[in-house]
LUMVEXVO-354504 format. One record per residue (C-alpha): residue number from 1; residue in three letters; x, y, z negated. Coordinates in steps of 0.5 Angstrom, whole numbers, plus 500, padded with zeros to 3 digits. Layout:
<rs>
r pos NUM; code ala; c1 X; c2 Y; c3 Z
...
</rs>
This chain:
<rs>
r pos 1; code ala; c1 500; c2 500; c3 500
r pos 2; code pro; c1 503; c2 507; c3 502
r pos 3; code trp; c1 505; c2 512; c3 496
r pos 4; code ala; c1 503; c2 519; c3 497
r pos 5; code val; c1 504; c2 525; c3 494
r pos 6; code ile; c1 498; c2 530; c3 494
r pos 7; code val; c1 497; c2 537; c3 492
r pos 8; code asp; c1 490; c2 539; c3 491
r pos 9; code gly; c1 487; c2 546; c3 493
r pos 10; code ser; c1 489; c2 549; c3 486
r pos 11; code gly; c1 496; c2 547; c3 487
r pos 12; code arg; c1 496; c2 541; c3 482
r pos 13; code val; c1 501; c2 535; c3 484
r pos 14; code ser; c1 499; c2 528; c3 483
r pos 15; code glu; c1 502; c2 521; c3 486
r pos 16; code arg; c1 498; c2 515; c3 488
r pos 17; code arg; c1 499; c2 508; c3 491
r pos 18; code leu; c1 493; c2 509; c3 496
r pos 19; code ala; c1 488; c2 503; c3 498
r pos 20; code asp; c1 485; c2 501; c3 504
r pos 21; code gln; c1 480; c2 507; c3 505
r pos 22; code ser; c1 480; c2 509; c3 498
r pos 23; code pro; c1 484; c2 514; c3 494
r pos 24; code gly; c1 487; c2 508; c3 490
r pos 25; code ile; c1 491; c2 509; c3 483
r pos 26; code glu; c1 494; c2 515; c3 480
r pos 27; code leu; c1 501; c2 514; c3 478
r pos 28; code ala; c1 506; c2 517; c3 473
r pos 29; code ala; c1 509; c2 523; c3 475
r pos 30; code ser; c1 516; c2 522; c3 478
r pos 31; code val; c1 516; c2 529; c3 482
r pos 32; code thr; c1 519; c2 535; c3 480
r pos 33; code val; c1 515; c2 542; c3 482
r pos 34; code val; c1 521; c2 546; c3 484
r pos 35; code ser; c1 516; c2 552; c3 487
r pos 36; code ser; c1 509; c2 553; c3 489
r pos 37; code thr; c1 506; c2 559; c3 492
r pos 38; code ser; c1 500; c2 560; c3 496
r pos 39; code gln; c1 499; c2 566; c3 501
r pos 40; code ala; c1 494; c2 568; c3 506
r pos 41; code gly; c1 491; c2 561; c3 505
r pos 42; code leu; c1 497; c2 557; c3 506
r pos 43; code arg; c1 500; c2 553; c3 500
r pos 44; code ser; c1 508; c2 551; c3 500
r pos 45; code val; c1 510; c2 546; c3 495
r pos 46; code val; c1 517; c2 544; c3 494
r pos 47; code leu; c1 518; c2 538; c3 490
r pos 48; code thr; c1 524; c2 534; c3 488
r pos 49; code arg; c1 525; c2 526; c3 485
r pos 50; code pro; c1 530; c2 521; c3 485
r pos 51; code leu; c1 531; c2 516; c3 491
r pos 52; code lys; c1 529; c2 510; c3 486
r pos 53; code gly; c1 522; c2 510; c3 485
r pos 54; code lys; c1 520; c2 511; c3 477
r pos 55; code thr; c1 516; c2 504; c3 478
r pos 56; code pro; c1 515; c2 498; c3 483
r pos 57; code ala; c1 509; c2 502; c3 485
r pos 58; code his; c1 513; c2 508; c3 487
r pos 59; code leu; c1 517; c2 508; c3 493
r pos 60; code thr; c1 524; c2 507; c3 493
r pos 61; code phe; c1 528; c2 511; c3 498
r pos 62; code ser; c1 534; c2 508; c3 501
r pos 63; code pro; c1 539; c2 513; c3 504
r pos 64; code ser; c1 542; c2 508; c3 509
r pos 65; code ser; c1 536; c2 506; c3 512
r pos 66; code asp; c1 530; c2 511; c3 511
r pos 67; code thr; c1 533; c2 516; c3 516
r pos 68; code leu; c1 526; c2 517; c3 519
r pos 69; code leu; c1 520; c2 517; c3 514
r pos 70; code pro; c1 513; c2 517; c3 517
r pos 71; code leu; c1 508; c2 522; c3 514
r pos 72; code ile; c1 501; c2 524; c3 514
r pos 73; code asn; c1 499; c2 531; c3 513
r pos 74; code ala; c1 492; c2 532; c3 511
r pos 75; code val; c1 487; c2 537; c3 509
r pos 76; code gly; c1 481; c2 535; c3 504
r pos 77; code ser; c1 474; c2 537; c3 505
r pos 78; code ser; c1 474; c2 540; c3 498
r pos 79; code pro; c1 479; c2 543; c3 494
r pos 80; code gly; c1 480; c2 536; c3 490
r pos 81; code leu; c1 482; c2 530; c3 492
r pos 82; code ser; c1 477; c2 528; c3 498
r pos 83; code tyr; c1 477; c2 525; c3 505
r pos 84; code his; c1 481; c2 529; c3 510
r pos 85; code lys; c1 477; c2 534; c3 514
r pos 86; code ala; c1 484; c2 534; c3 519
r pos 87; code lys; c1 490; c2 530; c3 519
r pos 88; code thr; c1 496; c2 530; c3 523
r pos 89; code pro; c1 501; c2 524; c3 523
r pos 90; code thr; c1 509; c2 526; c3 523
r pos 91; code ala; c1 515; c2 524; c3 520
r pos 92; code ile; c1 521; c2 527; c3 516
r pos 93; code ala; c1 528; c2 526; c3 518
r pos 94; code leu; c1 533; c2 525; c3 513
r pos 95; code leu; c1 540; c2 528; c3 515
r pos 96; code pro; c1 546; c2 528; c3 511
r pos 97; code thr; c1 549; c2 534; c3 508
r pos 98; code ala; c1 556; c2 536; c3 508
r pos 99; code ser; c1 561; c2 533; c3 503
r pos 100; code pro; c1 568; c2 531; c3 502
r pos 101; code ser; c1 567; c2 525; c3 506
r pos 102; code val; c1 561; c2 526; c3 510
r pos 103; code ala; c1 561; c2 531; c3 516
r pos 104; code gly; c1 554; c2 533; c3 515
r pos 105; code ala; c1 549; c2 534; c3 520
r pos 106; code cys; c1 549; c2 540; c3 525
r pos 107; code leu; c1 542; c2 543; c3 527
r pos 108; code cys; c1 546; c2 548; c3 532
r pos 109; code ala; c1 542; c2 552; c3 537
r pos 110; code ser; c1 545; c2 552; c3 544
r pos 111; code gln; c1 543; c2 553; c3 551
r pos 112; code pro; c1 540; c2 547; c3 555
r pos 113; code ala; c1 545; c2 545; c3 560
r pos 114; code pro; c1 543; c2 547; c3 567
r pos 115; code phe; c1 538; c2 542; c3 571
r pos 116; code gly; c1 542; c2 536; c3 573
r pos 117; code lys; c1 548; c2 538; c3 569
r pos 118; code ala; c1 546; c2 534; c3 562
r pos 119; code lys; c1 550; c2 529; c3 560
r pos 120; code gly; c1 548; c2 523; c3 556
r pos 121; code ser; c1 545; c2 516; c3 557
r pos 122; code leu; c1 538; c2 512; c3 557
r pos 123; code val; c1 538; c2 506; c3 553
r pos 124; code tyr; c1 532; c2 501; c3 555
r pos 125; code ala; c1 530; c2 497; c3 549
</rs>
């Protein structure tokens, strides 16, 4: 069952182990709210938590294999936990940060190569 972080309309953060077509069970908090702001109808929440799940019901992240985390961004039908009126699937990319032993990831802005001048390879799997 999926592990979920839910931020309700008042900014309350909870964690759940979801069930099929049901809200599942609320879990003990393992996230720390760093900041929570609401402006012009948009809420922004920054959270942190350890890689290892607090309990077996919490997701444990593996930095070597969980480099792309699937995510569903959903908006509820009411301020509390409710069926979503809108949802969009996406993913979060986990990229390395620089350290003495790791170069880190570069998200450098650059001009695209002119048509026909790009380099790379296409691999069919």
